[in-house]
FIKOLZA-1660 file (N, C-alpha, C; in steps of 0.1 Angstrom, whole numbers, plus 5000, padded with zeros to 4 digits):
% residues 250
   i   px   py   pz ch aa at
   1 5947 5134 5284  A  X  N
   1 5938 5142 5276  A  X CA
   1 5934 5155 5284  A  X  C
   2 5935 5166 5278  A  X  N
   2 5931 5179 5284  A  X CA
   2 5916 5181 5282  A  X  C
   3 5909 5185 5293  A  X  N
   3 5895 5189 5291  A  X CA
   3 5893 5202 5298  A  X  C
   4 5883 5210 5294  A  X  N
   4 5880 5223 5300  A  X CA
   4 5866 5223 5304  A  X  C
   5 5863 5226 5317  A  X  N
   5 5850 5227 5322  A  X CA
   5 5847 5240 5328  A  X  C
   6 5835 5245 5327  A  X  N
   6 5830 5256 5335  A  X CA
   6 5824 5251 5347  A  X  C
   7 5828 5256 5359  A  X  N
   7 5823 5250 5371  A  X CA
   7 5823 5259 5383  A  X  C
   8 5817 5256 5393  A  X  N
   8 5816 5263 5406  A  X CA
   8 5821 5254 5417  A  X  C
   9 5830 5258 5425  A  X  N
   9 5836 5250 5436  A  X CA
   9 5825 5249 5447  A  X  C
  10 5820 5236 5450  A  X  N
  10 5810 5234 5460  A  X CA
  10 5816 5227 5473  A  X  C
  11 5828 5222 5471  A  X  N
  11 5835 5215 5483  A  X CA
  11 5850 5216 5480  A  X  C
  12 5858 5218 5491  A  X  N
  12 5872 5218 5490  A  X CA
  12 5878 5211 5503  A  X  C
  13 5886 5200 5501  A  X  N
  13 5891 5193 5512  A  X CA
  13 5906 5192 5511  A  X  C
  14 5913 5195 5521  A  X  N
  14 5928 5195 5521  A  X CA
  14 5932 5180 5519  A  X  C
  15 5943 5179 5510  A  X  N
  15 5949 5166 5507  A  X CA
  15 5964 5167 5509  A  X  C
  16 5969 5160 5519  A  X  N
  16 5983 5161 5523  A  X CA
  16 5987 5175 5527  A  X  C
  17 5999 5178 5526  A  X  N
  17 6004 5191 5531  A  X CA
  17 6002 5203 5522  A  X  C
  18 6000 5200 5509  A  X  N
  18 6000 5211 5499  A  X CA
  18 5989 5211 5489  A  X  C
  19 5981 5200 5489  A  X  N
  19 5971 5199 5478  A  X CA
  19 5957 5199 5483  A  X  C
  20 5947 5200 5474  A  X  N
  20 5933 5200 5477  A  X CA
  20 5926 5190 5468  A  X  C
  21 5915 5184 5473  A  X  N
  21 5905 5177 5465  A  X CA
  21 5893 5186 5464  A  X  C
  22 5891 5191 5451  A  X  N
  22 5881 5201 5449  A  X CA
  22 5869 5194 5442  A  X  C
  23 5857 5197 5446  A  X  N
  23 5845 5192 5440  A  X CA
  23 5839 5204 5432  A  X  C
  24 5837 5202 5419  A  X  N
  24 5831 5213 5410  A  X CA
  24 5817 5208 5407  A  X  C
  25 5808 5218 5406  A  X  N
  25 5795 5215 5399  A  X CA
  25 5797 5222 5386  A  X  C
  26 5798 5214 5375  A  X  N
  26 5801 5219 5362  A  X CA
  26 5788 5221 5353  A  X  C
  27 5789 5230 5344  A  X  N
  27 5778 5232 5335  A  X CA
  27 5776 5219 5325  A  X  C
  28 5788 5213 5322  A  X  N
  28 5787 5203 5312  A  X CA
  28 5785 5189 5317  A  X  C
  29 5790 5186 5329  A  X  N
  29 5789 5172 5334  A  X CA
  29 5785 5170 5348  A  X  C
  30 5778 5181 5354  A  X  N
  30 5774 5180 5367  A  X CA
  30 5786 5180 5377  A  X  C
  31 5785 5171 5387  A  X  N
  31 5794 5171 5398  A  X CA
  31 5807 5163 5395  A  X  C
  32 5818 5169 5397  A  X  N
  32 5831 5162 5393  A  X CA
  32 5841 5166 5404  A  X  C
  33 5849 5156 5409  A  X  N
  33 5860 5158 5418  A  X CA
  33 5873 5159 5410  A  X  C
  34 5881 5169 5414  A  X  N
  34 5894 5171 5407  A  X CA
  34 5905 5173 5418  A  X  C
  35 5917 5170 5414  A  X  N
  35 5929 5172 5423  A  X CA
  35 5936 5184 5420  A  X  C
  36 5937 5193 5429  A  X  N
  36 5945 5206 5428  A  X CA
  36 5958 5205 5435  A  X  C
  37 5968 5200 5428  A  X  N
  37 5981 5197 5435  A  X CA
  37 5988 5210 5437  A  X  C
  38 5993 5212 5450  A  X  N
  38 6000 5224 5454  A  X CA
  38 5992 5236 5456  A  X  C
  39 5978 5234 5456  A  X  N
  39 5970 5246 5457  A  X CA
  39 5971 5253 5470  A  X  C
  40 5976 5246 5481  A  X  N
  40 5977 5252 5494  A  X CA
  40 5990 5261 5496  A  X  C
  41 5999 5259 5486  A  X  N
  41 6011 5267 5487  A  X CA
  41 6008 5282 5485  A  X  C
  42 6016 5290 5492  A  X  N
  42 6013 5305 5492  A  X CA
  42 6013 5311 5478  A  X  C
  43 6022 5306 5469  A  X  N
  43 6023 5313 5456  A  X CA
  43 6017 5304 5445  A  X  C
  44 6009 5294 5449  A  X  N
  44 6003 5285 5438  A  X CA
  44 5994 5293 5429  A  X  C
  45 5995 5290 5416  A  X  N
  45 5985 5297 5407  A  X CA
  45 5972 5290 5407  A  X  C
  46 5970 5279 5415  A  X  N
  46 5958 5272 5416  A  X CA
  46 5950 5276 5429  A  X  C
  47 5956 5284 5437  A  X  N
  47 5951 5287 5450  A  X CA
  47 5937 5294 5449  A  X  C
  48 5937 5305 5441  A  X  N
  48 5925 5313 5441  A  X CA
  48 5914 5306 5434  A  X  C
  49 5917 5299 5423  A  X  N
  49 5906 5293 5415  A  X CA
  49 5900 5281 5422  A  X  C
  50 5907 5276 5432  A  X  N
  50 5902 5264 5439  A  X CA
  50 5895 5267 5452  A  X  C
  51 5893 5280 5455  A  X  N
  51 5886 5284 5467  A  X CA
  51 5871 5281 5466  A  X  C
  52 5866 5278 5478  A  X  N
  52 5851 5275 5479  A  X CA
  52 5843 5286 5473  A  X  C
  53 5833 5282 5465  A  X  N
  53 5823 5291 5459  A  X CA
  53 5828 5298 5446  A  X  C
  54 5840 5296 5442  A  X  N
  54 5845 5303 5430  A  X CA
  54 5839 5297 5417  A  X  C
  55 5836 5306 5408  A  X  N
  55 5831 5302 5395  A  X CA
  55 5842 5305 5385  A  X  C
  56 5845 5294 5377  A  X  N
  56 5856 5296 5368  A  X CA
  56 5856 5286 5357  A  X  C
  57 5866 5287 5348  A  X  N
  57 5869 5277 5338  A  X CA
  57 5881 5269 5343  A  X  C
  58 5880 5255 5342  A  X  N
  58 5890 5246 5348  A  X CA
  58 5896 5237 5337  A  X  C
  59 5909 5239 5335  A  X  N
  59 5916 5230 5325  A  X CA
  59 5922 5219 5332  A  X  C
  60 5918 5207 5329  A  X  N
  60 5922 5195 5337  A  X CA
  60 5928 5184 5328  A  X  C
  61 5938 5177 5334  A  X  N
  61 5943 5165 5327  A  X CA
  61 5934 5153 5332  A  X  C
  62 5926 5147 5323  A  X  N
  62 5918 5136 5326  A  X CA
  62 5925 5123 5324  A  X  C
  63 5925 5115 5335  A  X  N
  63 5931 5102 5334  A  X CA
  63 5923 5092 5328  A  X  C
  64 5927 5079 5328  A  X  N
  64 5920 5068 5322  A  X CA
  64 5910 5063 5332  A  X  C
  65 5899 5058 5327  A  X  N
  65 5889 5052 5336  A  X CA
  65 5883 5062 5346  A  X  C
  66 5882 5058 5358  A  X  N
  66 5876 5066 5369  A  X CA
  66 5886 5074 5377  A  X  C
  67 5899 5075 5373  A  X  N
  67 5909 5082 5380  A  X CA
  67 5905 5097 5381  A  X  C
  68 5909 5104 5392  A  X  N
  68 5905 5118 5393  A  X CA
  68 5914 5127 5385  A  X  C
  69 5907 5136 5377  A  X  N
  69 5915 5145 5369  A  X CA
  69 5923 5155 5377  A  X  C
  70 5935 5159 5372  A  X  N
  70 5944 5168 5378  A  X CA
  70 5941 5182 5372  A  X  C
  71 5940 5192 5381  A  X  N
  71 5938 5206 5377  A  X CA
  71 5951 5212 5372  A  X  C
  72 5951 5216 5359  A  X  N
  72 5963 5222 5354  A  X CA
  72 5963 5237 5355  A  X  C
  73 5952 5243 5352  A  X  N
  73 5951 5258 5354  A  X CA
  73 5937 5262 5354  A  X  C
  74 5934 5274 5359  A  X  N
  74 5920 5278 5359  A  X CA
  74 5919 5293 5357  A  X  C
  75 5907 5297 5353  A  X  N
  75 5905 5311 5350  A  X CA
  75 5892 5315 5357  A  X  C
  76 5893 5325 5366  A  X  N
  76 5881 5329 5375  A  X CA
  76 5872 5337 5366  A  X  C
  77 5859 5333 5367  A  X  N
  77 5848 5341 5361  A  X CA
  77 5842 5351 5371  A  X  C
  78 5838 5345 5383  A  X  N
  78 5833 5353 5394  A  X CA
  78 5838 5347 5407  A  X  C
  79 5844 5355 5415  A  X  N
  79 5850 5351 5428  A  X CA
  79 5840 5352 5440  A  X  C
  80 5829 5360 5438  A  X  N
  80 5819 5362 5448  A  X CA
  80 5826 5367 5461  A  X  C
  81 5834 5377 5459  A  X  N
  81 5842 5382 5471  A  X CA
  81 5833 5387 5482  A  X  C
  82 5823 5395 5479  A  X  N
  82 5814 5400 5489  A  X CA
  82 5807 5389 5497  A  X  C
  83 5803 5379 5490  A  X  N
  83 5797 5367 5496  A  X CA
  83 5806 5361 5507  A  X  C
  84 5818 5360 5504  A  X  N
  84 5828 5353 5513  A  X CA
  84 5833 5362 5524  A  X  C
  85 5830 5375 5523  A  X  N
  85 5834 5385 5534  A  X CA
  85 5823 5387 5544  A  X  C
  86 5811 5381 5541  A  X  N
  86 5800 5382 5551  A  X CA
  86 5797 5369 5557  A  X  C
  87 5797 5368 5570  A  X  N
  87 5795 5356 5577  A  X CA
  87 5781 5350 5574  A  X  C
  88 5771 5359 5574  A  X  N
  88 5758 5354 5571  A  X CA
  88 5757 5348 5557  A  X  C
  89 5761 5356 5547  A  X  N
  89 5761 5351 5533  A  X CA
  89 5769 5338 5531  A  X  C
  90 5781 5338 5538  A  X  N
  90 5789 5326 5537  A  X CA
  90 5782 5314 5543  A  X  C
  91 5774 5315 5554  A  X  N
  91 5767 5304 5560  A  X CA
  91 5756 5299 5550  A  X  C
  92 5749 5309 5544  A  X  N
  92 5739 5304 5534  A  X CA
  92 5745 5297 5522  A  X  C
  93 5756 5303 5517  A  X  N
  93 5762 5297 5506  A  X CA
  93 5768 5283 5509  A  X  C
  94 5773 5281 5521  A  X  N
  94 5778 5268 5525  A  X CA
  94 5767 5258 5526  A  X  C
  95 5756 5262 5531  A  X  N
  95 5744 5253 5532  A  X CA
  95 5739 5249 5518  A  X  C
  96 5738 5259 5510  A  X  N
  96 5733 5257 5496  A  X CA
  96 5742 5247 5488  A  X  C
  97 5755 5249 5490  A  X  N
  97 5765 5241 5483  A  X CA
  97 5765 5227 5488  A  X  C
  98 5763 5225 5501  A  X  N
  98 5763 5211 5507  A  X CA
  98 5750 5204 5503  A  X  C
  99 5739 5212 5503  A  X  N
  99 5726 5206 5499  A  X CA
  99 5727 5201 5485  A  X  C
 100 5732 5209 5476  A  X  N
 100 5734 5205 5462  A  X CA
 100 5743 5192 5461  A  X  C
 101 5754 5193 5469  A  X  N
 101 5764 5182 5468  A  X CA
 101 5757 5169 5473  A  X  C
 102 5749 5169 5483  A  X  N
 102 5743 5157 5489  A  X CA
 102 5732 5151 5480  A  X  C
 103 5725 5160 5472  A  X  N
 103 5714 5156 5465  A  X CA
 103 5717 5153 5450  A  X  C
 104 5729 5153 5446  A  X  N
 104 5733 5150 5432  A  X CA
 104 5743 5139 5432  A  X  C
 105 5745 5133 5421  A  X  N
 105 5754 5122 5419  A  X CA
 105 5765 5127 5409  A  X  C
 106 5777 5120 5410  A  X  N
 106 5788 5123 5401  A  X CA
 106 5784 5122 5387  A  X  C
 107 5789 5132 5379  A  X  N
 107 5788 5132 5364  A  X CA
 107 5774 5129 5359  A  X  C
 108 5764 5136 5365  A  X  N
 108 5751 5136 5360  A  X CA
 108 5748 5150 5355  A  X  C
 109 5749 5153 5342  A  X  N
 109 5747 5166 5336  A  X CA
 109 5734 5172 5340  A  X  C
 110 5734 5185 5345  A  X  N
 110 5722 5192 5348  A  X CA
 110 5724 5207 5347  A  X  C
 111 5724 5212 5334  A  X  N
 111 5726 5226 5332  A  X CA
 111 5717 5235 5340  A  X  C
 112 5705 5231 5342  A  X  N
 112 5695 5239 5350  A  X CA
 112 5701 5241 5364  A  X  C
 113 5706 5231 5371  A  X  N
 113 5711 5232 5384  A  X CA
 113 5723 5241 5385  A  X  C
 114 5732 5240 5374  A  X  N
 114 5744 5249 5374  A  X CA
 114 5739 5263 5373  A  X  C
 115 5729 5266 5365  A  X  N
 115 5724 5280 5363  A  X CA
 115 5718 5285 5376  A  X  C
 116 5711 5276 5383  A  X  N
 116 5704 5279 5395  A  X CA
 116 5715 5283 5406  A  X  C
 117 5725 5275 5407  A  X  N
 117 5736 5277 5417  A  X CA
 117 5743 5290 5414  A  X  C
 118 5746 5292 5401  A  X  N
 118 5753 5304 5397  A  X CA
 118 5745 5317 5400  A  X  C
 119 5733 5317 5397  A  X  N
 119 5724 5329 5400  A  X CA
 119 5722 5331 5415  A  X  C
 120 5721 5320 5422  A  X  N
 120 5719 5321 5437  A  X CA
 120 5731 5327 5443  A  X  C
 121 5743 5323 5439  A  X  N
 121 5755 5329 5445  A  X CA
 121 5757 5343 5440  A  X  C
 122 5753 5346 5428  A  X  N
 122 5755 5360 5423  A  X CA
 122 5746 5369 5431  A  X  C
 123 5733 5365 5434  A  X  N
 123 5724 5373 5441  A  X CA
 123 5728 5375 5456  A  X  C
 124 5734 5364 5461  A  X  N
 124 5739 5365 5475  A  X CA
 124 5750 5375 5475  A  X  C
 125 5759 5375 5465  A  X  N
 125 5770 5384 5464  A  X CA
 125 5766 5398 5463  A  X  C
 126 5754 5400 5456  A  X  N
 126 5749 5414 5454  A  X CA
 126 5741 5419 5467  A  X  C
 127 5739 5411 5477  A  X  N
 127 5733 5415 5489  A  X CA
 127 5718 5413 5488  A  X  C
 128 5713 5405 5479  A  X  N
 128 5698 5402 5479  A  X CA
 128 5694 5394 5492  A  X  C
 129 5681 5393 5493  A  X  N
 129 5676 5386 5505  A  X CA
 129 5680 5372 5506  A  X  C
 130 5690 5369 5515  A  X  N
 130 5696 5356 5516  A  X CA
 130 5687 5345 5520  A  X  C
 131 5678 5349 5530  A  X  N
 131 5669 5339 5535  A  X CA
 131 5659 5334 5524  A  X  C
 132 5654 5343 5517  A  X  N
 132 5644 5340 5506  A  X CA
 132 5651 5332 5495  A  X  C
 133 5663 5336 5491  A  X  N
 133 5671 5329 5481  A  X CA
 133 5673 5314 5486  A  X  C
 134 5676 5312 5499  A  X  N
 134 5677 5299 5504  A  X CA
 134 5665 5291 5503  A  X  C
 135 5653 5297 5507  A  X  N
 135 5640 5290 5506  A  X CA
 135 5637 5286 5491  A  X  C
 136 5640 5295 5482  A  X  N
 136 5638 5292 5467  A  X CA
 136 5647 5280 5463  A  X  C
 137 5659 5280 5468  A  X  N
 137 5668 5269 5464  A  X CA
 137 5664 5256 5470  A  X  C
 138 5659 5256 5483  A  X  N
 138 5654 5244 5489  A  X CA
 138 5642 5239 5481  A  X  C
 139 5633 5248 5477  A  X  N
 139 5621 5244 5470  A  X CA
 139 5625 5237 5457  A  X  C
 140 5635 5243 5450  A  X  N
 140 5639 5237 5437  A  X CA
 140 5646 5223 5440  A  X  C
 141 5653 5222 5451  A  X  N
 141 5660 5209 5454  A  X CA
 141 5650 5198 5458  A  X  C
 142 5639 5202 5464  A  X  N
 142 5629 5192 5466  A  X CA
 142 5624 5185 5454  A  X  C
 143 5623 5193 5443  A  X  N
 143 5619 5187 5430  A  X CA
 143 5630 5178 5425  A  X  C
 144 5643 5182 5426  A  X  N
 144 5654 5173 5422  A  X CA
 144 5654 5160 5430  A  X  C
 145 5650 5161 5443  A  X  N
 145 5650 5148 5451  A  X CA
 145 5637 5140 5448  A  X  C
 146 5628 5146 5441  A  X  N
 146 5616 5138 5438  A  X CA
 146 5605 5139 5448  A  X  C
 147 5606 5149 5457  A  X  N
 147 5596 5150 5468  A  X CA
 147 5589 5164 5468  A  X  C
 148 5588 5170 5456  A  X  N
 148 5582 5184 5456  A  X CA
 148 5567 5183 5460  A  X  C
 149 5563 5191 5469  A  X  N
 149 5549 5190 5473  A  X CA
 149 5539 5195 5462  A  X  C
 150 5527 5189 5462  A  X  N
 150 5517 5193 5452  A  X CA
 150 5510 5205 5458  A  X  C
 151 5510 5216 5451  A  X  N
 151 5505 5228 5457  A  X CA
 151 5495 5236 5448  A  X  C
 152 5489 5229 5439  A  X  N
 152 5479 5235 5430  A  X CA
 152 5465 5232 5435  A  X  C
 153 5462 5221 5442  A  X  N
 153 5449 5218 5447  A  X CA
 153 5451 5207 5458  A  X  C
 154 5440 5204 5465  A  X  N
 154 5441 5194 5475  A  X CA
 154 5446 5181 5470  A  X  C
 155 5456 5175 5476  A  X  N
 155 5461 5163 5471  A  X CA
 155 5452 5151 5474  A  X  C
 156 5443 5152 5483  A  X  N
 156 5434 5141 5486  A  X CA
 156 5422 5140 5477  A  X  C
 157 5415 5152 5474  A  X  N
 157 5403 5152 5466  A  X CA
 157 5404 5161 5454  A  X  C
 158 5414 5169 5453  A  X  N
 158 5416 5177 5441  A  X CA
 158 5408 5190 5442  A  X  C
 159 5402 5193 5453  A  X  N
 159 5394 5206 5454  A  X CA
 159 5404 5217 5456  A  X  C
 160 5399 5229 5452  A  X  N
 160 5407 5241 5453  A  X CA
 160 5402 5251 5464  A  X  C
 161 5396 5245 5474  A  X  N
 161 5389 5253 5485  A  X CA
 161 5399 5257 5496  A  X  C
 162 5400 5270 5498  A  X  N
 162 5409 5275 5509  A  X CA
 162 5401 5275 5522  A  X  C
 163 5407 5276 5534  A  X  N
 163 5422 5277 5536  A  X CA
 163 5428 5263 5536  A  X  C
 164 5440 5263 5531  A  X  N
 164 5447 5250 5529  A  X CA
 164 5457 5248 5541  A  X  C
 165 5459 5235 5544  A  X  N
 165 5470 5231 5552  A  X CA
 165 5480 5223 5543  A  X  C
 166 5492 5220 5548  A  X  N
 166 5501 5212 5540  A  X CA
 166 5504 5199 5548  A  X  C
 167 5502 5188 5541  A  X  N
 167 5505 5175 5547  A  X CA
 167 5519 5171 5542  A  X  C
 168 5528 5170 5551  A  X  N
 168 5542 5165 5547  A  X CA
 168 5541 5150 5544  A  X  C
 169 5534 5142 5551  A  X  N
 169 5533 5128 5549  A  X CA
 169 5526 5125 5536  A  X  C
 170 5516 5132 5532  A  X  N
 170 5508 5130 5520  A  X CA
 170 5514 5137 5508  A  X  C
 171 5522 5147 5511  A  X  N
 171 5530 5154 5500  A  X CA
 171 5523 5166 5493  A  X  C
 172 5514 5173 5501  A  X  N
 172 5508 5185 5494  A  X CA
 172 5497 5191 5502  A  X  C
 173 5489 5199 5495  A  X  N
 173 5478 5206 5502  A  X CA
 173 5467 5198 5506  A  X  C
 174 5460 5202 5517  A  X  N
 174 5448 5195 5521  A  X CA
 174 5438 5206 5523  A  X  C
 175 5426 5204 5517  A  X  N
 175 5415 5214 5519  A  X CA
 175 5408 5211 5533  A  X  C
 176 5399 5220 5537  A  X  N
 176 5393 5219 5550  A  X CA
 176 5385 5205 5551  A  X  C
 177 5379 5201 5540  A  X  N
 177 5371 5188 5541  A  X CA
 177 5380 5176 5543  A  X  C
 178 5393 5177 5539  A  X  N
 178 5402 5165 5540  A  X CA
 178 5412 5167 5551  A  X  C
 179 5412 5177 5558  A  X  N
 179 5422 5180 5568  A  X CA
 179 5423 5169 5579  A  X  C
 180 5412 5162 5581  A  X  N
 180 5412 5151 5591  A  X CA
 180 5420 5139 5587  A  X  C
 181 5424 5138 5574  A  X  N
 181 5432 5127 5570  A  X CA
 181 5446 5128 5575  A  X  C
 182 5450 5139 5580  A  X  N
 182 5464 5141 5585  A  X CA
 182 5463 5150 5597  A  X  C
 183 5463 5144 5609  A  X  N
 183 5463 5153 5621  A  X CA
 183 5475 5161 5623  A  X  C
 184 5486 5158 5616  A  X  N
 184 5499 5165 5617  A  X CA
 184 5501 5175 5606  A  X  C
 185 5491 5178 5598  A  X  N
 185 5492 5188 5587  A  X CA
 185 5495 5201 5593  A  X  C
 186 5503 5209 5585  A  X  N
 186 5508 5222 5589  A  X CA
 186 5499 5233 5584  A  X  C
 187 5493 5240 5593  A  X  N
 187 5485 5251 5590  A  X CA
 187 5493 5263 5584  A  X  C
 188 5490 5268 5572  A  X  N
 188 5498 5278 5566  A  X CA
 188 5488 5289 5561  A  X  C
 189 5493 5301 5560  A  X  N
 189 5486 5312 5554  A  X CA
 189 5485 5311 5539  A  X  C
 190 5475 5317 5532  A  X  N
 190 5475 5317 5517  A  X CA
 190 5488 5322 5511  A  X  C
 191 5494 5332 5518  A  X  N
 191 5507 5337 5512  A  X CA
 191 5518 5327 5512  A  X  C
 192 5518 5318 5522  A  X  N
 192 5529 5308 5523  A  X CA
 192 5527 5298 5512  A  X  C
 193 5516 5292 5510  A  X  N
 193 5515 5281 5500  A  X CA
 193 5516 5287 5486  A  X  C
 194 5511 5300 5484  A  X  N
 194 5512 5306 5471  A  X CA
 194 5527 5309 5468  A  X  C
 195 5534 5314 5478  A  X  N
 195 5548 5316 5476  A  X CA
 195 5556 5303 5472  A  X  C
 196 5553 5293 5480  A  X  N
 196 5559 5280 5477  A  X CA
 196 5556 5275 5463  A  X  C
 197 5544 5277 5458  A  X  N
 197 5541 5273 5445  A  X CA
 197 5548 5282 5435  A  X  C
 198 5549 5295 5438  A  X  N
 198 5557 5304 5429  A  X CA
 198 5571 5300 5428  A  X  C
 199 5577 5297 5440  A  X  N
 199 5591 5293 5440  A  X CA
 199 5594 5280 5432  A  X  C
 200 5584 5271 5431  A  X  N
 200 5585 5259 5423  A  X CA
 200 5586 5263 5408  A  X  C
 201 5578 5273 5404  A  X  N
 201 5575 5275 5390  A  X CA
 201 5584 5285 5383  A  X  C
 202 5588 5296 5391  A  X  N
 202 5594 5307 5384  A  X CA
 202 5609 5306 5381  A  X  C
 203 5613 5313 5371  A  X  N
 203 5627 5313 5367  A  X CA
 203 5635 5323 5376  A  X  C
 204 5646 5319 5383  A  X  N
 204 5653 5327 5392  A  X CA
 204 5659 5340 5385  A  X  C
 205 5661 5339 5372  A  X  N
 205 5666 5351 5365  A  X CA
 205 5656 5362 5365  A  X  C
 206 5643 5359 5368  A  X  N
 206 5633 5370 5369  A  X CA
 206 5631 5375 5383  A  X  C
 207 5640 5371 5392  A  X  N
 207 5638 5375 5406  A  X CA
 207 5638 5391 5407  A  X  C
 208 5628 5396 5414  A  X  N
 208 5628 5410 5417  A  X CA
 208 5628 5411 5432  A  X  C
 209 5624 5422 5437  A  X  N
 209 5623 5424 5452  A  X CA
 209 5610 5417 5457  A  X  C
 210 5612 5408 5467  A  X  N
 210 5601 5401 5473  A  X CA
 210 5600 5405 5488  A  X  C
 211 5589 5411 5491  A  X  N
 211 5586 5415 5505  A  X CA
 211 5579 5403 5512  A  X  C
 212 5585 5398 5522  A  X  N
 212 5579 5386 5529  A  X CA
 212 5578 5389 5544  A  X  C
 213 5566 5388 5550  A  X  N
 213 5565 5390 5564  A  X CA
 213 5572 5380 5572  A  X  C
 214 5576 5384 5585  A  X  N
 214 5583 5374 5593  A  X CA
 214 5575 5361 5596  A  X  C
 215 5562 5362 5598  A  X  N
 215 5554 5350 5600  A  X CA
 215 5554 5341 5588  A  X  C
 216 5554 5346 5576  A  X  N
 216 5554 5338 5564  A  X CA
 216 5568 5332 5562  A  X  C
 217 5578 5340 5565  A  X  N
 217 5592 5334 5564  A  X CA
 217 5593 5322 5573  A  X  C
 218 5588 5323 5585  A  X  N
 218 5589 5312 5595  A  X CA
 218 5581 5300 5590  A  X  C
 219 5569 5302 5584  A  X  N
 219 5562 5291 5578  A  X CA
 219 5569 5284 5566  A  X  C
 220 5575 5292 5558  A  X  N
 220 5582 5287 5546  A  X CA
 220 5593 5278 5551  A  X  C
 221 5601 5282 5560  A  X  N
 221 5612 5274 5566  A  X CA
 221 5607 5262 5572  A  X  C
 222 5596 5263 5580  A  X  N
 222 5591 5251 5587  A  X CA
 222 5586 5240 5577  A  X  C
 223 5579 5244 5567  A  X  N
 223 5574 5235 5557  A  X CA
 223 5585 5228 5549  A  X  C
 224 5594 5236 5544  A  X  N
 224 5605 5230 5536  A  X CA
 224 5614 5221 5544  A  X  C
 225 5618 5225 5556  A  X  N
 225 5626 5217 5565  A  X CA
 225 5619 5204 5569  A  X  C
 226 5606 5205 5571  A  X  N
 226 5598 5193 5575  A  X CA
 226 5598 5183 5563  A  X  C
 227 5597 5188 5551  A  X  N
 227 5597 5178 5540  A  X CA
 227 5611 5172 5539  A  X  C
 228 5621 5179 5540  A  X  N
 228 5635 5174 5539  A  X CA
 228 5637 5164 5551  A  X  C
 229 5633 5168 5563  A  X  N
 229 5636 5159 5574  A  X CA
 229 5628 5146 5574  A  X  C
 230 5616 5146 5568  A  X  N
 230 5608 5134 5568  A  X CA
 230 5612 5125 5556  A  X  C
 231 5615 5131 5545  A  X  N
 231 5617 5123 5533  A  X CA
 231 5631 5120 5529  A  X  C
 232 5641 5128 5534  A  X  N
 232 5655 5126 5531  A  X CA
 232 5663 5123 5543  A  X  C
 233 5673 5115 5541  A  X  N
 233 5682 5111 5552  A  X CA
 233 5695 5120 5551  A  X  C
 234 5693 5132 5555  A  X  N
 234 5704 5142 5554  A  X CA
 234 5708 5147 5568  A  X  C
 235 5721 5148 5570  A  X  N
 235 5726 5154 5582  A  X CA
 235 5737 5164 5578  A  X  C
 236 5733 5177 5576  A  X  N
 236 5741 5187 5570  A  X CA
 236 5748 5195 5581  A  X  C
 237 5761 5195 5581  A  X  N
 237 5768 5203 5591  A  X CA
 237 5766 5218 5589  A  X  C
 238 5765 5222 5577  A  X  N
 238 5763 5236 5574  A  X CA
 238 5749 5241 5578  A  X  C
 239 5739 5232 5579  A  X  N
 239 5726 5236 5584  A  X CA
 239 5726 5240 5598  A  X  C
 240 5733 5233 5607  A  X  N
 240 5733 5236 5621  A  X CA
 240 5740 5250 5623  A  X  C
 241 5751 5252 5615  A  X  N
 241 5757 5265 5616  A  X CA
 241 5748 5276 5611  A  X  C
 242 5741 5274 5600  A  X  N
 242 5732 5284 5594  A  X CA
 242 5721 5287 5604  A  X  C
 243 5716 5277 5611  A  X  N
 243 5705 5279 5621  A  X CA
 243 5710 5288 5632  A  X  C
 244 5722 5286 5636  A  X  N
 244 5728 5295 5647  A  X CA
 244 5729 5309 5642  A  X  C
 245 5734 5311 5630  A  X  N
 245 5735 5325 5624  A  X CA
 245 5721 5331 5623  A  X  C
 246 5711 5324 5618  A  X  N
 246 5698 5329 5617  A  X CA
 246 5692 5333 5631  A  X  C
 247 5695 5325 5641  A  X  N
 247 5690 5329 5654  A  X CA
 247 5697 5342 5659  A  X  C
 248 5710 5344 5656  A  X  N
 248 5717 5355 5660  A  X CA
 248 5712 5368 5654  A  X  C
 249 5707 5367 5641  A  X  N
 249 5703 5379 5634  A  X CA
 249 5688 5382 5635  A  X  C
 250 5681 5373 5642  A  X  N
 250 5666 5376 5643  A  X CA
 250 5664 5388 5652  A  X  C
% end
């Protein structure tokens, strides 16, 4: 049976001398693995469409049961060429793709995540602020993982009194009166927690220019990474590489 999916390549692994196992994140069915036979050959018509980060339409022969579909042909929608020509943007895209891959399951439809990934890659390709795009994506993925911090009021008493700190262990804001409940709470500026809350709520399609001070950028990264490190069992190879790139460009 032939099926056609719209998808973005989030992982590509060599298989034998000439083929690839490609992981797509599709609009229709979420994450799907497909076999691209002969894609590594120089003149293969599947070579370009099976490259990492490519957005396209994929016509596949679906086997019976749980067997992996074979890619028959593909049509590129967006290749994100600029993204792949920049080491910095490539590092961010690789981290974003791996984070999505690790926090989703096979064949769980999620059109919202497909749209989020597509827009994030498009904005990276256009040269938008890669670090802020990454922080927005991380914020959205915390919600997917079920560990989104509560950022509207104090998680302990419900008060809205500033200045707030963020408790990773308790999962949200702490007001000054409740700060003693977590000696490890992270002190943050009002700009940081308000941006985190904005990142949770707003539609990426409405992204404009966001001016963020270096100190706020550092706090955003620290808070989001702390949540992931404490609540998720992830060891992402792309994160170590991205951290090296970020240190080089500081």
